N, C-alpha and C positions, 0 to 999 in steps of 0.2 A: 685700772685698766691697763692690759699689757700693750707696750708698744713694738713687740715682737713681729718683726716682718717675715713672712714665709713666702713659699712659691705662690704663683698665681692660681695654680689649681688648689692647692691648700686652702687659700684665702677665698676662693669662690665655689668649693665643693659643699653642697647642700646636705644637711642632716637628713636621714631617713625620717619620714612622717611616722613610719611605723615603730621605730626605735623611740621616737618621741611620745607616742602614745603608750608604749610598754613602759616608759619610766612613770608615767602617771597610774598605770594599772598597778605595777610594782609597790609604789607608795601606798596605794589604798589597801592593798593585801597587807603589807607590813603593818598597817593600821588596824589589821584585823576585820576588815570588809571581806564578805563574801562575792567574788565576782565570777561571772560566767565569761572567762577569757577566751574567746574564740578568734584572736587576732593572729596567732603565729601559725605559719606554714610549717609546722614541726608535730610531732605525735609526743603524746605522753606514753613513755616505754612501758609503763606499767599496764596500760590499755592496749597498746599495740607494740610488742616486742619486735625485734628482728627475727628471722627464722632461726630456730633452735640449732638447725645443722650449721648455718652460717655462723653463730656464735661459737659452735665447737671447732669449726675449721679455723677460725681466728684464734681460738685459744692454743690449738695445735700448732699453727704457724708460729706463734710467739715461743712456744716450748722447744721448737725446732731451731730456735735462734734466727728467724727471719728478721732482723733488725736493721739491716745495712740498708745504703741506698739503693733503691730500685734503678732499672734503666731510665734514661730520661724520656724515652717514648711510651713507658710502661712495660713490665715484664712481657717477653714474647708469649709465655703460657697463658698469661691473662688475656693479652689481645687475640690469641687464637680462641680462647673460651668465648669472649665478646662476639668475635665473628660467627661462632657456632651458634650462640643463644639468639642473636638477631636474625640469623638465617633461619633458624627453625621457627622463630616467633614472629617475625615481621616479612620473612622472605627476601631480606636484603642480603645482597652477596658484596661484602667487604673483605679485602686482603689483609692481614696484620699491619703492612705499611701504610694502611688507609684508616688506621685505628690510633687514637692517641688517648692516653690514660691520663688522669689528673685527679687532684684531691677534691673532688665534686666538681659539680657543674661551672661553679663561679670563675675559677682559674680559666676554665676552656672559655666562656663568653668573654673574659678580659682579655686573653690571648688572641682570639678571634678578630675582636675590635682592633687590637693593637696590630695585627697581621695585615688586615685589610684596609682600614680606615685611616686616612690622612686628614690633616687639619683643613677645615673647608669643606670636606665630602660630603654628599647629602646620604643621611641614613634616615630610611622610612621605618616608623614603628607605631604600633598602635597606642591609644589611651582608651581603656585602662591596659597596663602592661607593667611587669615587673622589671623595674630599675633600668630599662634601656635609657631612660633621661640621663642618668648618672654616667653610664659608660659612653654614651655619645659626648657628655661633658669631658669625661676623661681625655678622650681623642681630639678635642676641640672641633669636633666635626659640626655640620649643619643639622639642626633638629628639623626633620619633617615627621612630626607628630599628627596623625590622624585619629580623631575622636571616632570610635566605634558606635554603633547605635543599639538601642535595645531590641529593635525589631529583628535585627540580624544576631540575636543573643550576645552582643559586643563583641563579635568577631569581625575583623575587617574583610571587606568585599574586594573582588578585582577591580569593580567600577570606581571604588574610592581610591585604590592604589594607583590606577591607570594615569591620572593626571599628573602624578608627581615622579612616575618611573624614569624619564628621561634624565640621563645623567647621575642617577643615583649609583652609589658604591655598594651599598648594603641595604637589605630588606630584612628586618628582624622580626621574624614571627613565632609564636608559641602556641602549641595545640596538644592537648588540652591546656587551657590557657590559665594561668594563675595571672589575674585573681578571680575569673569568673566560673571554673569549672565546666566552661563550653567548649565546643569543638568545631573545627571545620568540616562541612559538608564535603562530599567527593567532589561534587560539581564547581564549588566556589574554589577548592583548593586547585583543581584542574585548571580553571580560568587564570588563577594568580600565577601559576606554573608557566601557562601558555604566554602571559606577559613577560615573564622573566626570559623566557628562551627567545622570544622575538626581539626583545630589547638588546640582547646579546649578540644576535644575529646582525642587528644593525650597528655595531660598534666594530671599528677598526682593529687592527692586529695591537697598534699602538696603544690603544685605550683600556684602560682598566675594564675587568667585567664586573658585571652586577651579580653578587653572590647573596644567596639566601641563608640566614642563619636560622635553622628550624630546631627550636628547643621543645623536645618531645619527652622530659623528664617524667611526666605524668602517664605516658601513653599506656601503660599496663594497666591503669586504673579506670576502666570505662564500666558503664553499668548500662543494663538492660539492653535495647537494641542499637545502643551507641557504637559505632565503628570508627577506630583511629586510623586515619589516612596520612601517609606520608608523600612527599613530593617525589621521590626517586621511583617509588613502586607505581605511581601514576603516571609519571612521565619519565622514562629511563634517561633521557637527554639531560635531565635535571641534577644527574651524577655529578656532572662537571662544575656545578655552580652551588651546590647544596652542601652545607657543614651542619651536621646534626649535633645537639648537646643532648646527652642522655646519662644515665647511671642508676645507682641503687639507691639513692637518698630517699626518693619517695616510693619506688616499686616495692622496698624491702624494709619500709619505715626505717631507714638506716642513715638518717641526716648527720649523725655524728661519725658515722664510719668513714666517711670521706673517700669514695672512689666513684669517678665520673668518667665519662670518655666522649670523645668526639669521632664522629665518622665523616669522611670527605675526601677531596683531592689530596694526594700526597705531598703535592707540591706547597699546599697551604699548611696541611698538618706539621710539615718539617719545619715551618717558620713558627707556627704556634708553640711547636716542641722547645724551641730556642728560647722563646720569650718566658715560657713557664720554668725552663731551667735556670734563668737568670732570676727568677723570682722564687725559685725553690717549692714549686707548687705541685710537688709529686704526691701521688697517693702512698700510704705507708706500705713498706715492704710486706709485713704480715698480712695485711687486710688484702693486699693484692694476690698473695700466694693463697690465702683462703678463699678468694672469690673465683680464683682460676679452678679451683676444685668444685665449689658450691654451683657455679652455673651450668654444670653438667648434671646436677642433681634433679632431672627432670620431675620426677613424681613428687618430691618435697616440694618443688617450687610450685607445681600445680596445686597441690595441699593448701600451702601457704596463701597463695593467690584467692583460692575459693573462700577460705575464711576471712582473710584481710578484706577483699571487696565487698563481701556480705555485711561485714559490720560497719563499714564506713558508709555503704549506700543506705543501710538501715537508718543511720543518724541523718544522712541527708535527706532521705524521704520523709522521716518524722517531722524534721523541722519545716522542710518545704510544706507539707500538709498543714502543718500549724499556722504558718504564715498566709496559706490560702483560707483557712477558717477565719483568722484575724480579720482578712480582707473582706470576707462574706459577711463578718459582723459589723462592716461600716468603718473600720480602721483603714487609714490612708498608708497601708503597706502592700508590698507584693514581694514575689520571688520568681525567679526564672527556673524552671524545672531542670533538676541536676544532671548532667550527661557524664562527667568525670572528674578525676583528681579528688581532693578533699574539700572543696569549696562549694558553697551554695551562694548565689547573687541574690541579695535581698535588697528591699527599698523601703525605707523609712521617711515618708515625705510630709515633714512638719515644719519646715522653715516658715515663719511668720505667725506661728502659733503662740501663745502664752501660757506659761505656767501658772499653777494655783495663786503663787505670790505675785502674779501680774508682770513677771519678767518675761519680754518677747524673746523666741528664740529666732533672731535676726538672720543668722547664717546657718549653712548646714553644720558648720563647726560647732556651733551652739546646741544643735540637735543630738550630735555625737557626744558631747558633753553630758547632755540632759539624759540619755537612755544609759550612759555609764553610770551617772550619779542616782539617778532615780529606779532604773531597772536592774542595774548592776550588771549590764550586758556590754561588753567590749567587741566590737567589731570594726574592721577597717574600712574607713571611706574610700570610695573610688577617686577621690581627688589625691590621695596618696599614692595613686598609680597613674597619675598624670591627667586624669579627668578633669573636666571644669569644676572650679571649687563650689559651684552651685549644684553639682549632683547629689542627688539624693540616694544614690545606690552604694552597696557595701560589700564588702568580702566577709563571709562567714566561714571559719575553718573548723572542722570537725576533729582534728587531729587530738585534740585534747578533750574531746566531749564525752562525757559519762552519759550513757542513754537513759538512766534514771533521773537526770537533772532536766531534761528537755522540756517536760510538760511544766515544770516548775518556773524555769527560764521563761517560757511563753506568757504564763501567766503573769509573772512579774512585770514583762514587756507590755502585754494588754492594760495592766492596772496603770503603769507610768503613762501610756498613751492617751487612755480615758481621760486622764487629769487635764491634759492640754485642751485648751480652747482658742 
């Protein structure tokens, strides 16, 4: 056992539950097991490639020698392209100095937390949600984690937030939400915005404002009648308090291309830029130059979205339908109708049951292990996203899902669950 002493942050940082589960899955695959691995919020690029035009634009940028440092805030031509893209697609008006480019969304979230949050500040965020607990830990802030309810599709409500909002520094929200694939309704998001506006009106000039981080990285991936709403379109006053996190990672299946952007008040973004500069979290020059061209390719983008969304939605709907059928057959499972993103919220409620060998599945973690071992199904429990460890809900990601394996996977799950008593 090493006696090496490191920083308090390093010593207290918690490993990702998803990474831990991933290691188990990789070992099973290495040993030759067939696993339906629906854990990762990523894409199989053989199923979901990036747009061909974007790929060609990247290649051309490298051929032109675009391999030097980009501007710290992102190249001007890209910030102008982003401004045009979001104005056309969302009706949001942001100037280039109100846009910050980074190597994907994560550095922007990190920089935002660092720019706004001090030790001991209150940060409000939902459970389940992706990684907010770790970013709050980074900043030594006070966790105000609010558990969302199934009856609200696991989206926070204004009434839940209201009692905690006094004195808070940051409200961290995501829609469409990772891990649930659900979204805010117009009325609920308006009510939340009104809380933020009212709280800021009640603060003195000497006090910090309450900012809203609005992660909308999945906003282009909505299905059916689902509409993506954003705070600034609903309440223009929110522009002074909202910092968006956005980018191409999920909209163009380009998680490894590493280009993200924030939109928000220039005085906040300039501080985020400085933090990211010290970390070196710039998006690569060639990718920036390529995207500055690609974002104007309206016809190619529309064609890509139409195909991409159809393929994702087909997988989500087929698995959702399969779970509803299993529920009808008397199995203790459920699923929430998919609205957006690449995720389906499913329930496998078998804690307390016994395996054929007589072993009791005492905890939800035991259930997770059982369905991995017996059904070969790997999904991420909501407790990995901050929910209570007894939660029987899971995130199922279809980014690596082959359509032809869905029926087989559902059959394996049915067989495994029927063995329990």
